[in-house]
Each structure stands twice: as C-alpha cells, then as structure tokens.
PyMOL Python script that loads the backbone (N, CA, C, O; Angstrom):
from pymol import cmd

cmd.read_pdbstr("""\
ATOM      1  N   MET A   1     181.318 -99.277  12.765  1.00  0.00           N
ATOM      2  CA  MET A   1     180.718-100.596  12.849  1.00  0.00           C
ATOM      3  C   MET A   1     179.626-100.614  13.916  1.00  0.00           C
ATOM      4  O   MET A   1     178.593-101.260  13.738  1.00  0.00           O
ATOM      5  N   ASN A   2     179.850 -99.915  15.013  1.00  0.00           N
ATOM      6  CA  ASN A   2     178.893 -99.874  16.105  1.00  0.00           C
ATOM      7  C   ASN A   2     177.577 -99.237  15.659  1.00  0.00           C
ATOM      8  O   ASN A   2     176.502 -99.675  16.069  1.00  0.00           O
ATOM      9  N   GLU A   3     177.665 -98.197  14.816  1.00  0.00           N
ATOM     10  CA  GLU A   3     176.465 -97.522  14.309  1.00  0.00           C
ATOM     11  C   GLU A   3     175.660 -98.463  13.416  1.00  0.00           C
ATOM     12  O   GLU A   3     174.430 -98.465  13.466  1.00  0.00           O
ATOM     13  N   LEU A   4     176.343 -99.256  12.605  1.00  0.00           N
ATOM     14  CA  LEU A   4     175.638-100.197  11.740  1.00  0.00           C
ATOM     15  C   LEU A   4     174.885-101.248  12.546  1.00  0.00           C
ATOM     16  O   LEU A   4     173.802-101.678  12.147  1.00  0.00           O
ATOM     17  N   VAL A   5     175.440-101.656  13.655  1.00  0.00           N
ATOM     18  CA  VAL A   5     174.772-102.636  14.520  1.00  0.00           C
ATOM     19  C   VAL A   5     173.511-102.023  15.112  1.00  0.00           C
ATOM     20  O   VAL A   5     172.464-102.669  15.146  1.00  0.00           O
ATOM     21  N   LYS A   6     173.605-100.774  15.580  1.00  0.00           N
ATOM     22  CA  LYS A   6     172.441-100.089  16.147  1.00  0.00           C
ATOM     23  C   LYS A   6     171.346 -99.934  15.097  1.00  0.00           C
ATOM     24  O   LYS A   6     170.172-100.173  15.380  1.00  0.00           O
ATOM     25  N   ILE A   7     171.725 -99.539  13.900  1.00  0.00           N
ATOM     26  CA  ILE A   7     170.753 -99.375  12.827  1.00  0.00           C
ATOM     27  C   ILE A   7     170.110-100.725  12.499  1.00  0.00           C
ATOM     28  O   ILE A   7     168.897-100.813  12.311  1.00  0.00           O
ATOM     29  N   GLY A   8     170.922-101.761  12.433  1.00  0.00           N
ATOM     30  CA  GLY A   8     170.404-103.104  12.158  1.00  0.00           C
ATOM     31  C   GLY A   8     169.417-103.568  13.212  1.00  0.00           C
ATOM     32  O   GLY A   8     168.389-104.163  12.890  1.00  0.00           O
ATOM     33  N   ILE A   9     169.730-103.297  14.476  1.00  0.00           N
ATOM     34  CA  ILE A   9     168.827-103.673  15.571  1.00  0.00           C
ATOM     35  C   ILE A   9     167.495-102.938  15.436  1.00  0.00           C
ATOM     36  O   ILE A   9     166.430-103.536  15.590  1.00  0.00           O
ATOM     37  N   TRP A  10     167.562-101.644  15.148  1.00  0.00           N
ATOM     38  CA  TRP A  10     166.327-100.862  14.991  1.00  0.00           C
ATOM     39  C   TRP A  10     165.511-101.350  13.796  1.00  0.00           C
ATOM     40  O   TRP A  10     164.282-101.396  13.866  1.00  0.00           O
ATOM     41  N   VAL A  11     166.172-101.708  12.716  1.00  0.00           N
ATOM     42  CA  VAL A  11     165.457-102.221  11.538  1.00  0.00           C
ATOM     43  C   VAL A  11     164.747-103.522  11.891  1.00  0.00           C
ATOM     44  O   VAL A  11     163.603-103.731  11.487  1.00  0.00           O
ATOM     45  N   VAL A  12     165.409-104.389  12.633  1.00  0.00           N
ATOM     46  CA  VAL A  12     164.803-105.657  13.036  1.00  0.00           C
ATOM     47  C   VAL A  12     163.614-105.409  13.970  1.00  0.00           C
ATOM     48  O   VAL A  12     162.567-106.039  13.818  1.00  0.00           O
ATOM     49  N   ILE A  13     163.769-104.493  14.937  1.00  0.00           N
ATOM     50  CA  ILE A  13     162.679-104.190  15.875  1.00  0.00           C
ATOM     51  C   ILE A  13     161.473-103.621  15.136  1.00  0.00           C
ATOM     52  O   ILE A  13     160.346-104.079  15.328  1.00  0.00           O
ATOM     53  N   ILE A  14     161.715-102.619  14.290  1.00  0.00           N
ATOM     54  CA  ILE A  14     160.613-101.996  13.551  1.00  0.00           C
ATOM     55  C   ILE A  14     159.960-102.999  12.608  1.00  0.00           C
ATOM     56  O   ILE A  14     158.736-103.036  12.490  1.00  0.00           O
ATOM     57  N   GLY A  15     160.771-103.810  11.939  1.00  0.00           N
ATOM     58  CA  GLY A  15     160.225-104.850  11.068  1.00  0.00           C
ATOM     59  C   GLY A  15     159.393-105.861  11.835  1.00  0.00           C
ATOM     60  O   GLY A  15     158.347-106.302  11.359  1.00  0.00           O
ATOM     61  N   GLY A  16     159.857-106.228  13.024  1.00  0.00           N
ATOM     62  CA  GLY A  16     159.107-107.174  13.855  1.00  0.00           C
ATOM     63  C   GLY A  16     157.766-106.604  14.305  1.00  0.00           C
ATOM     64  O   GLY A  16     156.746-107.293  14.277  1.00  0.00           O
ATOM     65  N   VAL A  17     157.779-105.348  14.716  1.00  0.00           N
ATOM     66  CA  VAL A  17     156.531-104.692  15.127  1.00  0.00           C
ATOM     67  C   VAL A  17     155.576-104.609  13.935  1.00  0.00           C
ATOM     68  O   VAL A  17     154.386-104.898  14.066  1.00  0.00           O
ATOM     69  N   PHE A  18     156.097-104.217  12.782  1.00  0.00           N
ATOM     70  CA  PHE A  18     155.276-104.129  11.577  1.00  0.00           C
ATOM     71  C   PHE A  18     154.672-105.488  11.232  1.00  0.00           C
ATOM     72  O   PHE A  18     153.483-105.579  10.927  1.00  0.00           O
ATOM     73  N   ALA A  19     155.485-106.542  11.278  1.00  0.00           N
ATOM     74  CA  ALA A  19     154.994-107.888  10.958  1.00  0.00           C
ATOM     75  C   ALA A  19     153.919-108.327  11.953  1.00  0.00           C
ATOM     76  O   ALA A  19     152.916-108.922  11.559  1.00  0.00           O
ATOM     77  N   TYR A  20     154.123-108.038  13.230  1.00  0.00           N
ATOM     78  CA  TYR A  20     153.134-108.392  14.261  1.00  0.00           C
ATOM     79  C   TYR A  20     151.811-107.676  14.009  1.00  0.00           C
ATOM     80  O   TYR A  20     150.746-108.292  14.041  1.00  0.00           O
ATOM     81  N   LEU A  21     151.889-106.356  13.756  1.00  0.00           N
ATOM     82  CA  LEU A  21     150.670-105.588  13.502  1.00  0.00           C
ATOM     83  C   LEU A  21     149.972-106.060  12.239  1.00  0.00           C
ATOM     84  O   LEU A  21     148.744-106.125  12.198  1.00  0.00           O
ATOM     85  N   TRP A  22     150.741-106.392  11.207  1.00  0.00           N
ATOM     86  CA  TRP A  22     150.172-106.886   9.950  1.00  0.00           C
ATOM     87  C   TRP A  22     149.454-108.215  10.178  1.00  0.00           C
ATOM     88  O   TRP A  22     148.342-108.428   9.695  1.00  0.00           O
ATOM     89  N   ARG A  23     150.110-109.101  10.922  1.00  0.00           N
ATOM     90  CA  ARG A  23     149.554-110.438  11.152  1.00  0.00           C
ATOM     91  C   ARG A  23     148.276-110.382  11.975  1.00  0.00           C
ATOM     92  O   ARG A  23     147.351-111.155  11.728  1.00  0.00           O
ATOM     93  N   LYS A  24     148.210-109.473  12.955  1.00  0.00           N
ATOM     94  CA  LYS A  24     147.037-109.352  13.820  1.00  0.00           C
ATOM     95  C   LYS A  24     145.914-108.547  13.174  1.00  0.00           C
ATOM     96  O   LYS A  24     144.806-108.514  13.710  1.00  0.00           O
ATOM     97  N   GLY A  25     146.166-107.901  12.046  1.00  0.00           N
ATOM     98  CA  GLY A  25     145.136-107.150  11.350  1.00  0.00           C
ATOM     99  C   GLY A  25     144.987-105.713  11.812  1.00  0.00           C
ATOM    100  O   GLY A  25     144.055-105.026  11.394  1.00  0.00           O
ATOM    101  N   HIS A  26     145.879-105.247  12.660  1.00  0.00           N
ATOM    102  CA  HIS A  26     145.785-103.880  13.168  1.00  0.00           C
ATOM    103  C   HIS A  26     146.054-102.840  12.088  1.00  0.00           C
ATOM    104  O   HIS A  26     145.476-101.754  12.124  1.00  0.00           O
ATOM    105  N   LEU A  27     146.913-103.151  11.135  1.00  0.00           N
ATOM    106  CA  LEU A  27     147.198-102.203  10.068  1.00  0.00           C
ATOM    107  C   LEU A  27     145.977-102.004   9.170  1.00  0.00           C
ATOM    108  O   LEU A  27     145.736-100.896   8.692  1.00  0.00           O
ATOM    109  N   MET A  28     145.210-103.061   8.939  1.00  0.00           N
ATOM    110  CA  MET A  28     143.993-102.938   8.142  1.00  0.00           C
ATOM    111  C   MET A  28     142.960-102.100   8.881  1.00  0.00           C
ATOM    112  O   MET A  28     142.250-101.301   8.271  1.00  0.00           O
ATOM    113  N   LYS A  29     142.878-102.285  10.205  1.00  0.00           N
ATOM    114  CA  LYS A  29     141.952-101.480  11.000  1.00  0.00           C
ATOM    115  C   LYS A  29     142.335-100.008  10.925  1.00  0.00           C
ATOM    116  O   LYS A  29     141.470 -99.140  10.820  1.00  0.00           O
ATOM    117  N   LEU A  30     143.624 -99.734  10.978  1.00  0.00           N
ATOM    118  CA  LEU A  30     144.095 -98.352  10.915  1.00  0.00           C
ATOM    119  C   LEU A  30     143.797 -97.736   9.556  1.00  0.00           C
ATOM    120  O   LEU A  30     143.351 -96.591   9.478  1.00  0.00           O
ATOM    121  N   SER A  31     144.040 -98.485   8.485  1.00  0.00           N
ATOM    122  CA  SER A  31     143.770 -97.941   7.151  1.00  0.00           C
ATOM    123  C   SER A  31     142.265 -97.752   6.943  1.00  0.00           C
ATOM    124  O   SER A  31     141.851 -96.797   6.287  1.00  0.00           O
ATOM    125  N   THR A  32     141.446 -98.649   7.492  1.00  0.00           N
ATOM    126  CA  THR A  32     139.990 -98.487   7.411  1.00  0.00           C
ATOM    127  C   THR A  32     139.561 -97.246   8.172  1.00  0.00           C
ATOM    128  O   THR A  32     138.718 -96.487   7.694  1.00  0.00           O
ATOM    129  N   TYR A  33     140.128 -97.030   9.350  1.00  0.00           N
ATOM    130  CA  TYR A  33     139.806 -95.848  10.153  1.00  0.00           C
ATOM    131  C   TYR A  33     140.151 -94.562   9.399  1.00  0.00           C
ATOM    132  O   TYR A  33     139.353 -93.625   9.372  1.00  0.00           O
ATOM    133  N   VAL A  34     141.319 -94.516   8.797  1.00  0.00           N
ATOM    134  CA  VAL A  34     141.736 -93.321   8.054  1.00  0.00           C
ATOM    135  C   VAL A  34     140.813 -93.091   6.862  1.00  0.00           C
ATOM    136  O   VAL A  34     140.428 -91.952   6.598  1.00  0.00           O
ATOM    137  N   ALA A  35     140.454 -94.135   6.146  1.00  0.00           N
ATOM    138  CA  ALA A  35     139.561 -94.000   4.988  1.00  0.00           C
ATOM    139  C   ALA A  35     138.181 -93.514   5.417  1.00  0.00           C
ATOM    140  O   ALA A  35     137.602 -92.648   4.760  1.00  0.00           O
ATOM    141  N   GLU A  36     137.645 -94.061   6.516  1.00  0.00           N
ATOM    142  CA  GLU A  36     136.338 -93.630   6.996  1.00  0.00           C
ATOM    143  C   GLU A  36     136.374 -92.189   7.497  1.00  0.00           C
ATOM    144  O   GLU A  36     135.419 -91.436   7.304  1.00  0.00           O
ATOM    145  N   THR A  37     137.470 -91.810   8.133  1.00  0.00           N
ATOM    146  CA  THR A  37     137.604 -90.440   8.610  1.00  0.00           C
ATOM    147  C   THR A  37     137.630 -89.470   7.446  1.00  0.00           C
ATOM    148  O   THR A  37     136.980 -88.426   7.500  1.00  0.00           O
ATOM    149  N   ARG A  38     138.367 -89.791   6.395  1.00  0.00           N
ATOM    150  CA  ARG A  38     138.399 -88.928   5.207  1.00  0.00           C
ATOM    151  C   ARG A  38     137.011 -88.804   4.591  1.00  0.00           C
ATOM    152  O   ARG A  38     136.610 -87.718   4.172  1.00  0.00           O
ATOM    153  N   GLU A  39     136.281 -89.909   4.534  1.00  0.00           N
ATOM    154  CA  GLU A  39     134.938 -89.888   3.973  1.00  0.00           C
ATOM    155  C   GLU A  39     134.007 -88.993   4.798  1.00  0.00           C
ATOM    156  O   GLU A  39     133.213 -88.240   4.234  1.00  0.00           O
ATOM    157  N   GLU A  40     134.102 -89.073   6.115  1.00  0.00           N
ATOM    158  CA  GLU A  40     133.262 -88.239   6.973  1.00  0.00           C
ATOM    159  C   GLU A  40     133.638 -86.766   6.857  1.00  0.00           C
ATOM    160  O   GLU A  40     132.767 -85.897   6.898  1.00  0.00           O
ATOM    161  N   LEU A  41     134.933 -86.481   6.711  1.00  0.00           N
ATOM    162  CA  LEU A  41     135.363 -85.084   6.583  1.00  0.00           C
ATOM    163  C   LEU A  41     134.871 -84.462   5.276  1.00  0.00           C
ATOM    164  O   LEU A  41     134.665 -83.251   5.209  1.00  0.00           O
ATOM    165  N   ARG A  42     134.683 -85.275   4.242  1.00  0.00           N
ATOM    166  CA  ARG A  42     134.145 -84.756   2.977  1.00  0.00           C
ATOM    167  C   ARG A  42     132.689 -84.326   3.141  1.00  0.00           C
ATOM    168  O   ARG A  42     132.213 -83.457   2.409  1.00  0.00           O
ATOM    169  N   LYS A  43     131.982 -84.926   4.092  1.00  0.00           N
ATOM    170  CA  LYS A  43     130.585 -84.592   4.332  1.00  0.00           C
ATOM    171  C   LYS A  43     130.418 -83.304   5.139  1.00  0.00           C
ATOM    172  O   LYS A  43     129.336 -82.718   5.158  1.00  0.00           O
ATOM    173  N   CYS A  44     131.473 -82.871   5.796  1.00  0.00           N
ATOM    174  CA  CYS A  44     131.396 -81.692   6.659  1.00  0.00           C
ATOM    175  C   CYS A  44     131.233 -80.419   5.830  1.00  0.00           C
ATOM    176  O   CYS A  44     131.726 -80.310   4.708  1.00  0.00           O
ATOM    177  N   THR A  45     130.533 -79.478   6.419  1.00  0.00           N
ATOM    178  CA  THR A  45     130.464 -78.154   5.802  1.00  0.00           C
ATOM    179  C   THR A  45     131.369 -77.243   6.619  1.00  0.00           C
ATOM    180  O   THR A  45     131.205 -77.105   7.831  1.00  0.00           O
ATOM    181  N   TRP A  46     132.298 -76.643   5.954  1.00  0.00           N
ATOM    182  CA  TRP A  46     133.274 -75.812   6.630  1.00  0.00           C
ATOM    183  C   TRP A  46     132.799 -74.367   6.622  1.00  0.00           C
ATOM    184  O   TRP A  46     132.173 -73.933   5.655  1.00  0.00           O
ATOM    185  N   PRO A  47     133.085 -73.611   7.682  1.00  0.00           N
ATOM    186  CA  PRO A  47     132.624 -72.219   7.742  1.00  0.00           C
ATOM    187  C   PRO A  47     133.348 -71.343   6.714  1.00  0.00           C
ATOM    188  O   PRO A  47     134.479 -71.618   6.313  1.00  0.00           O
ATOM    189  N   THR A  48     132.649 -70.281   6.307  1.00  0.00           N
ATOM    190  CA  THR A  48     133.286 -69.320   5.416  1.00  0.00           C
ATOM    191  C   THR A  48     134.243 -68.465   6.236  1.00  0.00           C
ATOM    192  O   THR A  48     134.248 -68.524   7.465  1.00  0.00           O
ATOM    193  N   ARG A  49     135.038 -67.684   5.554  1.00  0.00           N
ATOM    194  CA  ARG A  49     135.991 -66.819   6.240  1.00  0.00           C
ATOM    195  C   ARG A  49     135.272 -65.824   7.141  1.00  0.00           C
ATOM    196  O   ARG A  49     135.733 -65.538   8.245  1.00  0.00           O
ATOM    197  N   GLU A  50     134.141 -65.297   6.673  1.00  0.00           N
ATOM    198  CA  GLU A  50     133.381 -64.326   7.467  1.00  0.00           C
ATOM    199  C   GLU A  50     132.794 -64.984   8.721  1.00  0.00           C
ATOM    200  O   GLU A  50     132.827 -64.401   9.804  1.00  0.00           O
ATOM    201  N   GLU A  51     132.261 -66.191   8.572  1.00  0.00           N
ATOM    202  CA  GLU A  51     131.722 -66.908   9.732  1.00  0.00           C
ATOM    203  C   GLU A  51     132.821 -67.208  10.743  1.00  0.00           C
ATOM    204  O   GLU A  51     132.616 -67.061  11.948  1.00  0.00           O
ATOM    205  N   LEU A  52     133.965 -67.620  10.266  1.00  0.00           N
ATOM    206  CA  LEU A  52     135.083 -67.933  11.145  1.00  0.00           C
ATOM    207  C   LEU A  52     135.565 -66.685  11.879  1.00  0.00           C
ATOM    208  O   LEU A  52     135.858 -66.737  13.073  1.00  0.00           O
ATOM    209  N   THR A  53     135.646 -65.566  11.166  1.00  0.00           N
ATOM    210  CA  THR A  53     136.065 -64.303  11.788  1.00  0.00           C
ATOM    211  C   THR A  53     135.073 -63.884  12.855  1.00  0.00           C
ATOM    212  O   THR A  53     135.466 -63.491  13.953  1.00  0.00           O
ATOM    213  N   GLY A  54     133.776 -63.967  12.535  1.00  0.00           N
ATOM    214  CA  GLY A  54     132.745 -63.594  13.512  1.00  0.00           C
ATOM    215  C   GLY A  54     132.793 -64.471  14.750  1.00  0.00           C
ATOM    216  O   GLY A  54     132.686 -63.968  15.868  1.00  0.00           O
ATOM    217  N   SER A  55     132.954 -65.785  14.565  1.00  0.00           N
ATOM    218  CA  SER A  55     133.027 -66.706  15.703  1.00  0.00           C
ATOM    219  C   SER A  55     134.266 -66.437  16.549  1.00  0.00           C
ATOM    220  O   SER A  55     134.209 -66.513  17.777  1.00  0.00           O
ATOM    221  N   THR A  56     135.375 -66.127  15.904  1.00  0.00           N
ATOM    222  CA  THR A  56     136.611 -65.840  16.634  1.00  0.00           C
ATOM    223  C   THR A  56     136.450 -64.584  17.479  1.00  0.00           C
ATOM    224  O   THR A  56     136.901 -64.541  18.624  1.00  0.00           O
ATOM    225  N   ILE A  57     135.812 -63.568  16.923  1.00  0.00           N
ATOM    226  CA  ILE A  57     135.590 -62.325  17.679  1.00  0.00           C
ATOM    227  C   ILE A  57     134.693 -62.594  18.885  1.00  0.00           C
ATOM    228  O   ILE A  57     134.960 -62.089  19.976  1.00  0.00           O
ATOM    229  N   VAL A  58     133.629 -63.384  18.702  1.00  0.00           N
ATOM    230  CA  VAL A  58     132.736 -63.723  19.817  1.00  0.00           C
ATOM    231  C   VAL A  58     133.502 -64.458  20.916  1.00  0.00           C
ATOM    232  O   VAL A  58     133.320 -64.166  22.098  1.00  0.00           O
ATOM    233  N   VAL A  59     134.349 -65.400  20.538  1.00  0.00           N
ATOM    234  CA  VAL A  59     135.126 -66.156  21.530  1.00  0.00           C
ATOM    235  C   VAL A  59     136.084 -65.236  22.276  1.00  0.00           C
ATOM    236  O   VAL A  59     136.200 -65.330  23.498  1.00  0.00           O
ATOM    237  N   LEU A  60     136.773 -64.347  21.562  1.00  0.00           N
ATOM    238  CA  LEU A  60     137.715 -63.422  22.212  1.00  0.00           C
ATOM    239  C   LEU A  60     137.003 -62.488  23.174  1.00  0.00           C
ATOM    240  O   LEU A  60     137.488 -62.257  24.282  1.00  0.00           O
ATOM    241  N   ILE A  61     135.858 -61.945  22.769  1.00  0.00           N
ATOM    242  CA  ILE A  61     135.109 -61.050  23.652  1.00  0.00           C
ATOM    243  C   ILE A  61     134.596 -61.809  24.872  1.00  0.00           C
ATOM    244  O   ILE A  61     134.690 -61.310  25.993  1.00  0.00           O
ATOM    245  N   SER A  62     134.059 -63.000  24.669  1.00  0.00           N
ATOM    246  CA  SER A  62     133.560 -63.806  25.787  1.00  0.00           C
ATOM    247  C   SER A  62     134.679 -64.152  26.767  1.00  0.00           C
ATOM    248  O   SER A  62     134.495 -64.080  27.982  1.00  0.00           O
ATOM    249  N   THR A  63     135.821 -64.521  26.238  1.00  0.00           N
ATOM    250  CA  THR A  63     136.953 -64.857  27.096  1.00  0.00           C
ATOM    251  C   THR A  63     137.415 -63.645  27.893  1.00  0.00           C
ATOM    252  O   THR A  63     137.729 -63.760  29.078  1.00  0.00           O
ATOM    253  N   THR A  64     137.457 -62.495  27.252  1.00  0.00           N
ATOM    254  CA  THR A  64     137.861 -61.266  27.939  1.00  0.00           C
ATOM    255  C   THR A  64     136.882 -60.915  29.052  1.00  0.00           C
ATOM    256  O   THR A  64     137.298 -60.591  30.164  1.00  0.00           O
ATOM    257  N   LEU A  65     135.579 -60.976  28.760  1.00  0.00           N
ATOM    258  CA  LEU A  65     134.575 -60.659  29.783  1.00  0.00           C
ATOM    259  C   LEU A  65     134.633 -61.645  30.950  1.00  0.00           C
ATOM    260  O   LEU A  65     134.530 -61.246  32.109  1.00  0.00           O
ATOM    261  N   LEU A  66     134.796 -62.919  30.644  1.00  0.00           N
ATOM    262  CA  LEU A  66     134.888 -63.917  31.705  1.00  0.00           C
ATOM    263  C   LEU A  66     136.127 -63.699  32.569  1.00  0.00           C
ATOM    264  O   LEU A  66     136.062 -63.814  33.793  1.00  0.00           O
ATOM    265  N   SER A  67     137.248 -63.385  31.936  1.00  0.00           N
ATOM    266  CA  SER A  67     138.470 -63.154  32.718  1.00  0.00           C
ATOM    267  C   SER A  67     138.330 -61.911  33.590  1.00  0.00           C
ATOM    268  O   SER A  67     138.797 -61.907  34.729  1.00  0.00           O
ATOM    269  N   LEU A  68     137.694 -60.853  33.079  1.00  0.00           N
ATOM    270  CA  LEU A  68     137.469 -59.650  33.894  1.00  0.00           C
ATOM    271  C   LEU A  68     136.542 -59.963  35.069  1.00  0.00           C
ATOM    272  O   LEU A  68     136.766 -59.475  36.176  1.00  0.00           O
ATOM    273  N   PHE A  69     135.516 -60.763  34.842  1.00  0.00           N
ATOM    274  CA  PHE A  69     134.621 -61.162  35.923  1.00  0.00           C
ATOM    275  C   PHE A  69     135.372 -61.949  36.994  1.00  0.00           C
ATOM    276  O   PHE A  69     135.186 -61.702  38.185  1.00  0.00           O
ATOM    277  N   ILE A  70     136.211 -62.886  36.585  1.00  0.00           N
ATOM    278  CA  ILE A  70     136.969 -63.697  37.541  1.00  0.00           C
ATOM    279  C   ILE A  70     137.939 -62.831  38.324  1.00  0.00           C
ATOM    280  O   ILE A  70     138.067 -62.997  39.537  1.00  0.00           O
ATOM    281  N   ILE A  71     138.627 -61.910  37.657  1.00  0.00           N
ATOM    282  CA  ILE A  71     139.560 -61.016  38.345  1.00  0.00           C
ATOM    283  C   ILE A  71     138.813 -60.149  39.350  1.00  0.00           C
ATOM    284  O   ILE A  71     139.257 -59.989  40.487  1.00  0.00           O
ATOM    285  N   GLY A  72     137.670 -59.585  38.929  1.00  0.00           N
ATOM    286  CA  GLY A  72     136.879 -58.755  39.843  1.00  0.00           C
ATOM    287  C   GLY A  72     136.354 -59.539  41.027  1.00  0.00           C
ATOM    288  O   GLY A  72     136.411 -59.060  42.159  1.00  0.00           O
ATOM    289  N   SER A  73     135.839 -60.744  40.784  1.00  0.00           N
ATOM    290  CA  SER A  73     135.337 -61.586  41.874  1.00  0.00           C
ATOM    291  C   SER A  73     136.457 -61.931  42.845  1.00  0.00           C
ATOM    292  O   SER A  73     136.272 -61.876  44.061  1.00  0.00           O
ATOM    293  N   ASP A  74     137.601 -62.281  42.315  1.00  0.00           N
ATOM    294  CA  ASP A  74     138.744 -62.615  43.160  1.00  0.00           C
ATOM    295  C   ASP A  74     139.148 -61.421  44.017  1.00  0.00           C
ATOM    296  O   ASP A  74     139.447 -61.582  45.200  1.00  0.00           O
ATOM    297  N   PHE A  75     139.159 -60.227  43.433  1.00  0.00           N
ATOM    298  CA  PHE A  75     139.535 -59.018  44.170  1.00  0.00           C
ATOM    299  C   PHE A  75     138.567 -58.759  45.321  1.00  0.00           C
ATOM    300  O   PHE A  75     138.997 -58.496  46.444  1.00  0.00           O
ATOM    301  N   PHE A  76     137.253 -58.833  45.048  1.00  0.00           N
ATOM    302  CA  PHE A  76     136.268 -58.553  46.097  1.00  0.00           C
ATOM    303  C   PHE A  76     136.226 -59.639  47.158  1.00  0.00           C
ATOM    304  O   PHE A  76     136.036 -59.325  48.333  1.00  0.00           O
ATOM    305  N   ILE A  77     136.391 -60.876  46.802  1.00  0.00           N
ATOM    306  CA  ILE A  77     136.441 -61.948  47.797  1.00  0.00           C
ATOM    307  C   ILE A  77     137.677 -61.794  48.667  1.00  0.00           C
ATOM    308  O   ILE A  77     137.612 -62.007  49.878  1.00  0.00           O
ATOM    309  N   LEU A  78     138.801 -61.426  48.066  1.00  0.00           N
ATOM    310  CA  LEU A  78     140.025 -61.198  48.837  1.00  0.00           C
ATOM    311  C   LEU A  78     139.817 -60.061  49.838  1.00  0.00           C
ATOM    312  O   LEU A  78     140.221 -60.181  50.995  1.00  0.00           O
ATOM    313  N   LYS A  79     139.191 -58.954  49.408  1.00  0.00           N
ATOM    314  CA  LYS A  79     138.916 -57.835  50.316  1.00  0.00           C
ATOM    315  C   LYS A  79     137.977 -58.271  51.435  1.00  0.00           C
ATOM    316  O   LYS A  79     138.184 -57.889  52.587  1.00  0.00           O
ATOM    317  N   LEU A  80     136.954 -59.059  51.127  1.00  0.00           N
ATOM    318  CA  LEU A  80     136.009 -59.526  52.128  1.00  0.00           C
ATOM    319  C   LEU A  80     136.699 -60.409  53.160  1.00  0.00           C
ATOM    320  O   LEU A  80     136.498 -60.238  54.363  1.00  0.00           O
ATOM    321  N   VAL A  81     137.510 -61.350  52.692  1.00  0.00           N
ATOM    322  CA  VAL A  81     138.196 -62.261  53.609  1.00  0.00           C
ATOM    323  C   VAL A  81     139.181 -61.492  54.480  1.00  0.00           C
ATOM    324  O   VAL A  81     139.285 -61.766  55.676  1.00  0.00           O
ATOM    325  N   ARG A  82     139.903 -60.536  53.905  1.00  0.00           N
ATOM    326  CA  ARG A  82     140.862 -59.751  54.692  1.00  0.00           C
ATOM    327  C   ARG A  82     140.158 -58.871  55.725  1.00  0.00           C
ATOM    328  O   ARG A  82     140.716 -58.608  56.790  1.00  0.00           O
ATOM    329  N   SER A  83     138.946 -58.416  55.427  1.00  0.00           N
ATOM    330  CA  SER A  83     138.231 -57.590  56.396  1.00  0.00           C
ATOM    331  C   SER A  83     137.645 -58.438  57.529  1.00  0.00           C
ATOM    332  O   SER A  83     137.477 -57.951  58.647  1.00  0.00           O
ATOM    333  N   ILE A  84     137.335 -59.708  57.240  1.00  0.00           N
ATOM    334  CA  ILE A  84     136.767 -60.584  58.275  1.00  0.00           C
ATOM    335  C   ILE A  84     137.854 -61.177  59.152  1.00  0.00           C
ATOM    336  O   ILE A  84     137.718 -61.191  60.375  1.00  0.00           O
ATOM    337  N   LEU A  85     138.899 -61.654  58.569  1.00  0.00           N
ATOM    338  CA  LEU A  85     139.971 -62.294  59.327  1.00  0.00           C
ATOM    339  C   LEU A  85     140.952 -61.260  59.863  1.00  0.00           C
ATOM    340  O   LEU A  85     141.294 -60.311  59.158  1.00  0.00           O
ATOM    341  N   PRO A  86     141.410 -61.433  61.102  1.00  0.00           N
ATOM    342  CA  PRO A  86     142.425 -60.497  61.623  1.00  0.00           C
ATOM    343  C   PRO A  86     143.757 -60.736  60.934  1.00  0.00           C
ATOM    344  O   PRO A  86     144.030 -61.827  60.433  1.00  0.00           O
ATOM    345  N   ARG A  87     144.565 -59.714  60.920  1.00  0.00           N
ATOM    346  CA  ARG A  87     145.895 -59.829  60.330  1.00  0.00           C
ATOM    347  C   ARG A  87     146.756 -60.740  61.198  1.00  0.00           C
ATOM    348  O   ARG A  87     146.762 -60.632  62.424  1.00  0.00           O
ATOM    349  N   LEU A  88     147.463 -61.615  60.554  1.00  0.00           N
ATOM    350  CA  LEU A  88     148.336 -62.543  61.283  1.00  0.00           C
ATOM    351  C   LEU A  88     149.750 -62.056  61.293  1.00  0.00           C
ATOM    352  O   LEU A  88     150.624 -62.709  61.862  1.00  0.00           O
TER     353      LEU A  88
END
""", "prot")
cmd.dss("prot")
cmd.show_as("cartoon", "prot")
cmd.util.cbc("prot")
cmd.orient("prot")
C-alpha cells in the first residue's frame, strides 16, 4: 500500500508539472525548438569517412606534439628553478 501512495504522489507531481508547462506554453516552445533543430541539421553537410579519418589523425598528432612540448617545457623549467633555488 505504501508503494502505491508513493507512485500516486509522483504521478500527481509529474502531472502538475506537465499541466503547468502546458499552460505557460513552454512545451510548445520546446517542440518548436526541436523541430527547428532538426530542420537545421538537415541543412548540414556531414564529412565523409575519409575526411573524418584525416581530421582525427590531425587532432591526435597535434595533441601528441602539444603534450610532448608541455612535458619538455615543464622538465626544463623544473631544472632551471632547482638550479636557481637552494635545496631546502
């Protein structure tokens, strides 16, 4: 019986929220937004598999080079700071 009461309360809460959103027009705004988004996505040109593969390789190589640069810079700055500052 306790579970049925909880379910009933949730149904009333969800129904109330739905009715409020419907009355204020928010549901129509949401459906308009989804319809406009679908329409805009139909206008998009999607990359081919080859273009996507090439772009992915460029991103991976760029990320690797940037990470190596950051690691190298960090190593040399650490050596510089340790050579300037006395050991504590």
